[in-house]
N, C-alpha and C positions, 0 to 999 in steps of 0.2 A: 501564063496565068497572071492576073492582075496583081501587081506588087502590094497594093493596099489590102487585098483579100488575103494574101499570104501573111501579111503582118498581123492581121486579125487572128489567123489560125495559130500562129506561133506565139502570140502574146499570152502570158499566163493570166488565168482568171483570178478574181479576188479570192475565190475559195482555194485555188492552187497556192496562191501567195500565203494565205492564212495557214494552210497545212504545212507549208515549208517553214514558217516562222514559229509554229507551235511545238513546244518541247514537252514530250510525254515520256516518262520513264518506262522501262520494260515491265510488262504486266499491268500497267496503269491504264485506267479508262476515265475519260473526261467528256463532259458535254458542254457545248458552247452554242451561243446564238450565231447563226450563219451571218457572214458579212452582208449578204443581200437583205437581211431583215433589220439590220442596224439602223436603217434610215426609214423604217416603217412609220408613217405619220401617227398611227394610233399608239405605237410604242413611245414615240417622242412625247405625245400628249400625256401618257401615263407617267413618264419620267419627270416631266415638268410639274405635274400635279403633286407627285410624291415629294419632290424637292420643296415646293411651296408649302406642303403640309408639315414637313420637318422644320422648315424655317419659321413658320408661324408658331408651331408648338414650342420651339426653343428660343423664341424671340427674347424672353427675359434673361436667358443665359448668354445672349449676344453671340450665338453660334449661327454661322451662315454656311450653308451647303451649296456648292455650285455643281458638283459632279458626284453622282451616286457611286461610280467606280472608284474615284480617287479620295473621297472624303469620308467613307464609312468603313474601310477595311481594317483600320487600327482599333476600332471599338469605342473611340471617344464619343462620337455622335450617337451611336447606338446605346451607349451607357447612359447619357443624358436623356435620350428619348424614352428609354424603358423606365427610368426612375420617374420621369415627369408623367408619363401616361399611366403607369401601373402603380404609382404612389409607393415605390419600393426604395429600399436603400441597399445597394449592392456593395459587398465588401471587396472592392477592387480599387486600385489606384486610378485617379482621374486621368492621368497621362501615362501611357506605356510607350517607351522610346525604342526598346529592342523588340525584335521579332518574337523572341521567347516570351517576353512580358505581354505582347499583344495577343499571342496565342492563348496564354493563360487567362487574360482578361476576356477574350471572346468566348472561351469555354464557359466561364461563369455567366456571361450574358446569354449565350445560347441555351444554357440550362434553365435560366430564369424565364426566357421567352417560352420555351416548351412547357414549362409549368403553368405559366399564366394562360397560355392558349389551350391547355389540356391536350397536348399532342404527344403521341408516342414517337420514339425515334424513327420508326418505319414510315411515319407520316410526314417527316420533315423533308422539304425540298431544298434545303441548304445545309451547310456544315461549317464548322470553324475554319477548315482548310479552304473551302471555296470562297468564303467571305474574305479571308486573309489574302487570297490570291486575286482579289478585285474582280471576281466573277460576276458579271452583270445579271445573268439569269438567276443565280442564287440570291443575289441582293434584292432583286425585284420580288421574287417569291416571298422572301422574308418581310419586306416592307409592306407588301399587299396584305399578308396575313396579319401583321400588327395593326395596320390601318383598319381592316375589317373588324378586328376584335375590339380595339380601343376607341376607334372613331367610326362607328358604323354609319354615321350620317355623311361621311365623306363620299362624294359622288365619283367613284372610280369609273373610268371609261369602260364600258362592257366589252366582252369578247375581244380582248387584246391577245393576239396569238403571234408566235414567232416561229420561224423555221429553225430547227436545231440540228446540230451534227454531233454525233457521239464518236469519239476517236479512241481506239484501243490499240495499244502497242503490243502486239503478239509476237511470238517467235518467228512468224512468217512475215512480219512487217506491220504497217499500220492498217487497221481495219476500221472502216467508217460506216455509219448508219445515219440516215436522215429521218427527221420526223417533224410534225407540227405540234407545238406545245402551247396550251392555254395558260395565260398568266392571270387574267381576270375572268369572272363568270360570264357566261353567255346568257344575258337577260334580255327579255323582250322589253319594249318601251313600257315602263311602269305607268306612265300617264294614260296610255291607250288601254292598258289592262284595267286601270281603276274605273274607267268609264263603264265597264261591264261588270264591275264587282258587285256582287249581291248585297254586301254589307253597306257599301256606299249608297246603293239604291234604297236600302232599308232606312238608313239614317236620314236620307234626303226626303224620301217620299212616304215612308210609312213609320214615322216615329212612334205611333200608337201601338205598333206591334213589337217594339223593342223589349218590353217587359216580358212578353210571352217567350221570346227567343232566349232572353237571359235566364228565365226559369228553366227551360229545357236544358241549357248548357250547365247550369248549376246543379240540376238533378243528376246529370251525367257525371260531373266532377265528384259530387258527394257519394255517388254510387261506388266510386273506386277509391277515394281517399278516406271514406267513412270508417272502413274497418281498421284504420290506423288511429282512430279516435279524433279525426279532423272533421271540421264542419265549415264549409264556406258559405257565407251569407252575402258578402259584399263584393260584387264583381269589380268595382272601381278600385278598392284598396287592397284586397287580400292577395292579389297576384303581383303587386308592384315590386315586391322584393325577390321574386323568382322562386321562393321556397316551395310553395304549393305546386307551382308549375313543374318543377323538377321532380317532386314526389309523384305527381300524376303521371309524368312521362315514364318514370321508373316502374310504376304499377302497371301501366298499359303495355310497355315494351318488355316487361318481365325481367328487369335487372335491378341490382342494388347499386345505388350511388354511394361511393365512399364519402363519408362525412368530411374527409380532408380535402375533397375536391370542390366544396362549396361552403358557403356561410349559412349555417342553420338558423342563426339569429343575427342577421346582418345589422350592423350598427351605423352604417354610413351609405350614402348614395353610391360610392365606389364599389362597396361590397354587394349592394343590390344589383348594380350593373353587371358585376362579375357573374352573379347567379343567373340573371336573365340571358346574358350572352352565352353561358354554358347551355342553358335550356334551348336556345335557338340553334346552337351548333348541333346539339343532339337531334333536334327535329330535322335539320337540314341533312345530316348524315343518314337519317332514317327515311329520307324522301317524303317527309310529312309536311314540309313547308312549301307551299306553292306560290308564295309572294314575298316581296322584299320587306323586311321589318327593320325599323329603327328601334333598337333596344331601349333607348332613352324614352320612347313613347310609352313603353310598358311601365318603366320606373315612374314616369310622370303621370301615371294613372289614366292613360288614354283608353277609354273603354272600348272604342271601336277596334283598335289594334288587338287588345286582349281578347275580345270576342272572336276575331278572325283567327287568332292562334288556336283558341279552344275549339273552334269549329273544324279546323284541320284534323284535330284529334278525334272529335266527335264523328266526323265523316267516316273515319276508318274503323273506330272501335265502338260505335253506338250499339252494336249487337253483342259485344263481349260481356260475359258474365263477370260480376265483381268477385 
């Protein structure tokens, strides 16, 4: 037999080497990105974009991130990032030197992130322990979620997927399972979509019909929020703070929004943006949003964006009784 072929057969693979070097306690289960996915060009593109986003956001703080795995685990960068993006003041030390202090700091940060993003514990794809352990998969999920919430205009590369391996240390030895996991949304080319978008056509070619469409949408809105004593007359301004939109979604979807989850009388663009982001998240979770939305466009009173959002609701609920 060819000696070179024998050498290939006996040479340990990257995965074998990874399994050999990975330490997992009895009864513990961990998920990792497979070594074969670590050089995925789309993954590298996402990592570089997130690093650039962090560095631009924290430029005034003179913080420079070079590695997502090595520079975020202790909570320092995440602390500054969350305070900057969320206009928050966290009651934690700026620098945590010991692992115990880092774990405590990350606990406060993770709790604040979940609150800002309106996520329950079961929805989180990261944890204090995984971030502290420099787990790239968890760190990516956390940063992508923060970027989508706080900087929705950031052009994340779509459909970034990685091969993962879940390793469990059972009484019978190591048990492994492979899967493919998405890190960013699988979106079609939005420019191609917009060419066929009915509202783009309406604004370009039939502006004389806009008032008629606005009237239909406003009648629909008032039909459902009117029984709460609300009356919407101005499409351009009355949806910009997200309050009416949230109330409308609650009425149509049949649930009550806790007043602690949004600002009923927002007093700043940040609070308005929070409301609109929450509304868009609810629409996306309900499968009601079929296009990409920049929440800042709604806050800035872009009537076309507002009409497109309302039309998504109208399309599903136009026959629903108030």
